[in-house]
N, C-alpha and C positions, 0 to 999 in steps of 0.2 A: 504494499500499500504506499502510495507516494506521500512525502512530507509536504505539508501546506506551509509556505514561508511567508505568509502575509504580514505577520507581526513578528519582528526580530525578538522581541522580549519574550516570546513564547518558546523559543528554541530550547532553553535549558529544561523547561517543563516537559516539552516533547521528548527529549532525550531520556529523561528520568522515567517517563511513563511508558515508553515503548515496549519494554519487556513485559510490563504488567497487563497491557491491553491485549490480551490473547484473543478477545472477541473481535479486535480490529486488526487481525494479523496482517502482516505485510511489511514489517520492518526488516525483513531479510532481503537478500539480493534478488535481482531480476535483470534481465537483458533489456536495458532501456537506452534508447538513442534517438535523437531528433524527433521527439514526441511519440515514440513507440516503445512498447514492451513486448518482446517476442518470446514465444515458446521455442523449444528445441527444433520444432518443425517449421519454424519461420512464421507461424500464424500469430496474430495479435493476441495478447492476453488481457482480460478485462475482469476486474475484481467487483463483485456486487455484494454488499452487505444487506441482509434482509432480516427483519424482525419476525419472530415466530412464537407461537404458543407451544407448550410441551406436547400437545396432542396432535400436532401437525407433522406430516411425513417429512423425512429428510429431502432436501432439494434433489439429491441424486436419484431418488425414487420417483420424482415427478417427470413424466414422460415428455412434457412439453418443453422442458429445458434443452432437450436435444434439438428442437426446432429453432430455439433461440441461437444456438451455436451455428446451425446451418445458415440461418439468416444473416449472421455477422461474419461468417467464415472465420471464426475466432474460437479461442478457448475461454470459458467463463469459470472463475473460481468463486464459489459461493461461500460467503462468511455468515454463518447462521447464528444469530443472537437471540436469546430469549428476551421477550418483551420486558419481563421483570428485571433482568439484568441490565438491559439498556436504560431503563429509567434511573438506575443507580449510577450508570457509568457515563451517561451522555455528556454531562457538564465537563468531566475530566477529559474525555476523548476530544471534545471540541476545543478545550483550552489548549490541548496538546497539539492540535492541528492535524491529527490523524483521522482522515475520513476516506471512505472507500471511493473508487472511481464512480460507482453509482450506489446510492443509498436509498433504500426503499422502506417507507413507513416510519423512519426514526427521526426525521427532521422536519421542523415547521417554519412558518414565516418568521417568528421571532428568533429562532435558532440561526437561521441562514442569513437573514437580512440585518437584523438589529444588532448583532454581536460579532459575527465571524464572517469576514469576506472571503470565504474559501470556495464559493460555488459559482458555477457557470450561469450566465443569464441565458436561459433557454428560449427566450423570445427571439433571440437573434438566429436561432437554428431551426425554426419551425419548417422552413422549406425543405429540410433534410428529414423531417419527421412528418410526412403528410397525414398519417393517422392521428397524431396529436393535434396537428392543425385543424383537422376536421372536427375533432371533439370541441375544441375551443370555439370554433365557428358555430357549431350547433348548440353549444351550452353556454351562452353569454354570461350567465350568472357565475358559473364556474370560472370563466375567463377573468371576470372582475375580481373573484376571490383570490385567485393565485397571482394576480398582478399587483405588484406593490405600488405605493403612491407615486413612484418615479417611473413607472411603466416597465419595471423588470419582472421577470418570472425566474425566481431562484429555486422554487419548489413547485413541481407540477402536481396537479390533482388528478382525481379520477371520477368517473360517473358509472356506477354499477347498479344502483337501485332505481329501477324504472318507475317513473311517476313520483317517487318520493313519499315516504310515510314516516310520521312520528313513531318512535319506539315506545313512547309512554302511553300506555293504555291502562285502564282500571277494569279489573275483572271480578266477578262475584260467582259464588257457587250456586248454580241454578238448581242443582239436585237438592240442595238444602232449602232453597226458597220453596220449591214444589212440595217437598215433604212436610213443611210446616204451614203450608197454605198461604204463603206470603206473596204480595205483589212485588214487582220490581220497584225499588224506591226511586223517587224523582226529586227528593229534596234531602238536605243534610238531616233534618229532623226525622224524616222517614228512614233514612239509613241508620240512624242511631237506634231506632226502634227495632229494625231488622237485626242489627248486631246484638242487641240485648236478648232477642230470641235465639240467635245462633249460640250465645253463651249459656243459656239455661235449659234448652229444650232438646238437647242431644241430637242435632240434626244429622251427624254421621252414624248414628245408630249403633255405636259400639258399647253403650252402657256406661261410658266414662265421661267425666266432665273434663275432656281434654281439648275441646274446640278453641281455636284461636279466632275470635270473631273477625278481626282485621289485623294484618301484619304490615309493617313498613320496614324499609331499609334503615340502617342506623342513621342518625342525624349527623351530618357533616359539621365540622367545627369552624370552617372558614369560607364556606360557599354553599350554594345549592348545587345539586348534581343530578345525573341521569337517574331516572326513576325516583325522583325526590318526593317525599311525603307532600310537599307544597305544590304538587301538580294540581291540588285542589283549588289553587287560585283561579284556575280556569272556570271553576264553578261560580266564581264571583264576578265573571266578565272580564278579568285581567288575563290576557293570553301570555303564557309562559314560553320560554325557549331555552330549555335546559341543556341542549347540545351546543350552545354558543356561549362565548365569554360574557356578553351583557346579560344574558339570561341567568347565568350562574351568579351574577351579582345582584339579581333581583331587579334588573332594569328592563323596562318594556316601552313600547311606543304606543301612544294614543293619538290618532289623527295627526301625526307629524311631530308631536311633542314628546320628548323623552321623559319618562317618569320612573319612579321606583316604588314598588309595592311595600317595602319594609315599614314605611311610615303611613301607609293607607289604612283606613279603618277597616277595610276588608281583610287585610292581613291580621289585624287584631282579631276579627271574627274567626279566621282560620286557626289561629293559636288556640282560641277559646274551644273550637270544635275538637281539636286534638287533646286539649286538657279534659274535656268532657269524656272522651273515649278513654283516657288514661285513668281518670278518677273512678270510672265505672268498671275497670277491668276488661275493657274491650280491646286493648292492645296488650302485647306481652309486657311484663314488668320491666324488661330490659330493652324495650323497643328502640329507644333512642341511642343505645350503645352497643347492641349486639353486633358481632361481625357478620359479614355478608354470608360466610359459610354457615353460621347458625341460622340465618334468615332462610337460606336455600333449603337447609334440612327441615325447617319448620313448614315451609310451604308445600314441600312434597311429602310430608308425613312419612308413613312407612311404605309408600308406594301403592298401597291398596285401599287404605281408609284415608279420606281427606281430613286435613287438620285446620285448614285456613278458609275463612269465609270470603274475605275480600282482600285484594292485594293490587299494587301497581306494578304491572309487568308488561312484557312484550306481547305475548299471546298465551293462549290456554295451555300450550305444551310446556310453559314455564313451570307448571305444577307436576310435570312428569307425564309420560305418554299414557299411562294407565288411568290417570285422573283427569286428563284433558277434557274429555267429553262432559265433565260436570261443570265446566266454567264457561261463561259467556261475558260479553261486554257489559260493564255497568256504565251506561252513558253519562255524560255531563249531568251533574245534579244542580239544582237551584239552592244556593245558600240561603236565599230568601225566597219564600214561596210567592212573593209578589213579582219576581223577575219575569220578564218575557222570555219565551223560548229563543227568540233571536238575540238575547243578550248572552246566551251560553257560548263559550268559545273553548278551544283546546290548543294544546302545545303547538307552537309554530315552527318546530325544528325540522321541517320537511327538507329545506335546502341542505342543511348540515348532514341529514340522514342520506340524502341522495348522493352527495359529493363528498370527496375527501381532499383536503388541502395540502397535506404534507406527504404525498405519496412517493415522490421521487425527486432526488437531487443529484446533480452531476458535478464532481470536483472540478474546479477551474483548471487545475494543471494536470488532470488525468491525461495519460497518453492514450493513443488509439481512439481519437475522438470519432473518426469515421465509423469504426466498429461500434462505438457507443451509440451513435445515432441510430444505427440500424437495429440494435438491440431494443432501444427504447420504442422505436416505431413498431417493431414487431409485437411488443407487449401490448400496444394499444389497438392492434388489429382485432377485429370482431371474433374470429375463430380462436385466436390465442386467449382472448378475454374469457370466452366460455370455458376453455380448458382450465385456465387458471382458477376460475371461480367454482367450478363443479368437479374437476378432475378428468383427465383425458379419457379414461375408461368408462366414465359415467355420463357423458353428454355426446349427442350426435346431431348433426344438421339434418333436419327432416323437412325442409322447405327453403324457399328462397331467402326468407328472413325469419325462419323458424328453427328453434333448436328444442330437443327434448331430453330431459334429464331422466336417467334410468332409476326406477324406485330403489334399486340396491344402494344407491348413493346414501340413502337415509336409513339403512339397516342399523338397528341399535347395537348390533355386534361389531359394527365398523368403529373400532375405538381410535384408530389413527386417521385423521382427516387427510384425504388425498389432494387437499387444496390448501391455499394460503391466501391471506388478504394482501393483495398486491395491486400495483398500479395497472389498471385496465380501463377499457371503455366499452360498455354495451349500450349502443344507441337505442333511443326511445322507441324506434319502430321495429326492434327486434322482439319477437314473441318467444318466450321461454316457457315451455310446457313442463310440468312435473317438478317445478321448484317448490318443494314442500314447505320450506321456511316461508317463502312469499305467500303461498296459499294459506298458511296458518295465520299470518298477519292480517291478510285481506278478510279472513273469516270473522275477525272482531273489529275491523277498522271503520265500518260504515257510520256508526253514530259519532265517532271522533272526527271523521272527515266532514260530516254534515256541520259539526260545530266549528271546525277550522274555517269553513267557508263563510262563516259570519265575521271573520276578520278581514277588514278591508286593506287595501294596498298601502295605506298609510298608517297601519296599526301593528306593524311588526318590524323588527330590525333585520334588514337583509343580511345574509351571512357574509357578504363581501365587505361590510363596513369595518374599517380598521383604524387604528391610531398611528400617528407619527411616532417615531422613536421617543422624542421628547415627551409627548402627551402620554404615551404608554408607560413611561417610567413614573410620571406624576400620578397616573391612574393607579398603578400598582401600589404605591405608597399609601394612597388614600383608601384603596380597597382593603388592604390589610387592616387598617384601623377600623374602618366602618364594619366590615364583615365579621371580624372577631367579636365586637361588641354585640352585633345583631344576633349572631348565632348562639352566643353564650346566653344572652338574655332570653331569646326565644325558647331554647331548651329548658331553661329553669321554669319559665311560665307554663310550659306544657306539663312539666312534672309536678310543680308546686302551686300553680295558680298565682293570683295576685296581680293580674294584668291591669285590672281596672284602676288600681291604685297607683301603678307604676307607669302606665302608658304615656302620659303627657311628659313626663321626665325623660322617658326613653326616647321619645321623638326628638326632644332637644338634644340629647346626647348624640344621636345618630347624625343630626345636622352638624353639631359641633365637631364631630369626627371627620367631616368632609363630604357628606352626601351630596350636597348641592354642587360642590366642585366636580365630583364624579359625573353628575348628570349633565353639567355644563360641557364637559369634554366629550361625552357621547352625543350630545346635541350638536356640537360643532362638527364632529365626524359625520353624523347623519345628514346634516344640512349640506355639507360640502360634497358628499359622495352619492346620496340618493337624489339624484336629479330628475329621474323618471321612474316613480314608484310602479312596481308591477304587482299584480295579484299573486297570492301564494301558489295558485293553481294555474298553470299555463293555459288550460282550456277556458279560463275566464278573461284572457287578455282580449 
């Protein structure tokens, strides 16, 4: 792996770290001359670092990698790094200046642009990557997202999820409702009544008082997060966006005005709702602190008898394949029964779910650039994208723009995934049949999409809105002060109550910590970058 010499002061750090960074191998010798690194047979060598989960197959076992080498007429060395390890090592690796020729999934806008000038401006080379250029032309939102404020593209994105859906859905055990003769709740008060029945009337029928009426993931200490308990803010008419930076700060847009829900009376109502659940024993006693592993164990029960009545999840199969048929969507609820149906909204993270911004980066001083452009372009071809996403042996082209996934791809005995989350492009006009994950999401998506369509084009933060480096630094400092106080206070109120007595002082303290300055920075970015607001759903344009 080549040394990046952009900052002389980093050289001593790089030398000291080279031996330790085994995941970023490449400190050894190679035949490199005049912008090339050649193997013994004279072909170019290209090093690709890719992030992986432990249950994903080795790159050598993925058949499509042979096609990449054929496309570039080169040899590829894969540097496989676990996602967990990279989270711990990224800062050190970047400080040392050791980055692969191609980095996949490990680097993002702030990594590449704001701090370390090690990466190639991909916008200058799109003519050599026609598949990438096609993607950006067909996906203008993605193009805005990956393009920095000066017009560079240092990290390329991807577009694999057709249509785009939020991953945040609320599900309820319909089997329990039917057994107890209960209607689907439509308000928070009705939900509380249902949960009380779940707690006391043995809906799972095992003769034990072991039901968890509602379960939530642990409460984060410095931000909101994916599948956050406060997805219920959508029930109050405030659209969340938990897959984006402003959304994780409690920031939203209301008809072009940037606001924060943390000081809104509807947030107070949401905290009171969770305090009611906690005080009535309708949540686990450790709901705010239990680890995700414990939460996952609770929601899946023993695999045969359901334990959880309501949870915020992706789809019904999050509860396990044997229990999935018990769960259905619990649509947006009215926090106040006087609300209009049109006031109900849902999480607006569609663009972030559809696209990925930090999919691929190319080192500025990497040799064999011509081979690299061929590799990247091949990755973004449709056939290659389908192989990467579903596995070469599990997907076949069955029509001009149609592919079919073999059911064996979803065999529960298939413990090692034959795929990897990588930089690819599946155009919107491609039909993929047999995608079980997508089908499971669509099965519970209808009521949430209906609510998302209530959000107008000026009432969500487009995924491409970003800060300047200076404003980003200021925002980070403000964010740490504001969110630490907000989350600590919120958790205390959920567990112990007392919000009525403390709310006014809390609002003063949040503002004193810098909330208004945070909102001013986001408003500035929104006003400068959202010059032509578009609906969340392209079919509404």
